[in-house]
C-alpha positions as CSV (number, residue, x, y, z in Angstrom):
1,M,92.9,85.6,112.9
2,L,91.6,88.3,110.5
3,N,88.9,87.7,108.0
4,P,90.5,87.1,104.6
5,E,87.5,88.7,102.9
6,I,87.1,92.4,102.2
7,G,83.7,92.5,104.0
8,E,81.5,95.5,103.6
9,V,83.0,97.8,100.9
10,I,82.8,101.4,101.9
11,A,84.8,102.9,99.1
12,R,85.6,101.9,95.5
13,R,87.6,103.4,92.7
14,E,88.0,102.2,89.1
15,L,91.3,103.0,87.4
16,K,92.9,102.2,84.1
17,L,96.4,100.9,83.8
18,A,97.9,102.1,80.5
19,Q,100.8,100.0,79.3
20,D,102.8,100.6,76.1
21,G,101.4,98.6,73.2
22,R,98.5,97.0,75.1
23,E,94.9,97.8,75.8
24,P,94.5,99.6,79.1
25,A,93.7,97.2,81.9
26,D,90.8,97.8,84.3
27,V,92.0,98.1,87.9
28,I,89.5,98.2,90.9
29,V,90.5,99.5,94.3
30,L,88.3,98.5,97.2
31,I,88.4,99.6,100.9
32,G,86.4,97.6,103.5
33,R,84.8,99.0,106.6
34,P,87.4,99.3,109.5
35,R,86.9,96.7,112.2
36,Q,88.2,96.1,115.7
37,L,91.0,93.6,116.1
38,P,89.7,90.5,117.9
39,G,90.6,90.8,121.6
40,H,92.4,94.1,121.1
41,A,91.6,97.8,121.4
42,D,93.1,98.7,117.9
43,F,91.4,98.5,114.5
44,Y,92.2,97.2,111.1
45,C,91.0,98.2,107.6
46,P,90.9,95.7,104.8
47,Y,91.8,96.8,101.2
48,Q,92.2,95.2,97.9
49,I,93.6,96.0,94.4
50,K,91.9,93.9,91.7
51,G,93.0,93.5,88.1
52,I,96.8,93.5,88.4
53,N,99.2,91.3,90.4
54,S,97.9,89.6,93.5
55,E,94.3,90.3,94.4
56,K,94.9,89.3,98.0
57,V,92.9,91.2,100.6
58,R,95.4,93.1,102.8
59,H,95.0,94.9,106.1
60,I,96.4,98.0,107.7
61,Y,96.2,98.8,111.4
62,G,95.4,101.9,113.4
63,I,94.5,103.0,117.0
64,D,91.0,103.7,115.9
65,E,88.8,103.4,112.8
66,L,89.7,106.7,111.3
67,Q,93.5,106.1,111.5
68,A,93.1,102.6,110.0
69,L,91.0,104.0,107.2
70,L,93.5,106.9,106.5
71,L,96.4,104.5,106.5
72,A,94.6,102.2,104.1
73,I,94.1,105.1,101.7
74,F,97.8,106.2,101.9
75,T,99.0,102.6,101.6
76,L,96.9,102.1,98.5
77,A,98.5,105.2,96.9
78,T,102.0,103.9,97.7
79,E,101.2,100.4,96.5
80,L,99.7,101.7,93.2
81,D,102.8,103.8,92.6
82,A,105.0,100.8,93.2
83,L,102.9,98.7,90.8
84,N,103.2,101.5,88.2
85,K,107.0,101.3,88.4
86,E,107.1,97.5,88.5
87,L,104.7,97.1,85.5
88,G,106.0,100.1,83.5
89,G,102.5,101.4,83.1
90,K,100.5,104.4,84.3
91,P,97.5,103.8,86.4
92,C,95.1,106.7,86.1
93,W,91.7,107.8,87.3
94,E,89.7,109.0,84.4
95,L,88.3,111.9,86.3
96,A,91.6,113.3,87.6
97,A,93.6,115.7,85.4
98,K,96.8,113.9,86.6
99,G,97.4,110.9,88.9
100,L,95.1,108.8,90.9
101,G,93.2,111.3,93.0
102,L,94.7,109.6,96.1
103,P,96.9,111.5,98.6
104,C,100.5,110.5,98.8
105,I,102.6,110.9,102.0
106,T,106.3,110.7,102.7
107,P,107.8,109.3,105.9
108,A,108.3,112.9,107.1
109,D,104.4,113.3,107.0
110,I,103.8,110.4,109.5
């Protein structure tokens, strides 16, 4: 069983979710340190989106720590884009001219 906690946070980003007619909401993205799956050669990377929807810690898996970390970053970008569409808002990173400053991939990139 995987730890339901984020554990050691290795990366954090603060975003704003702008929604029509409302104050922008603070959104915090956290990435935990990749860890080896118990009893397995593969790794997992915990991540969490706080401030909108479920704040559940989620996990993504890879063959090593680097792949698990990269997949967590790509997954976060995809999940934030889906939340943007679902909530009708625009999450943004204040330091980026446009977007979240997170890489997006398509299935063709995998």
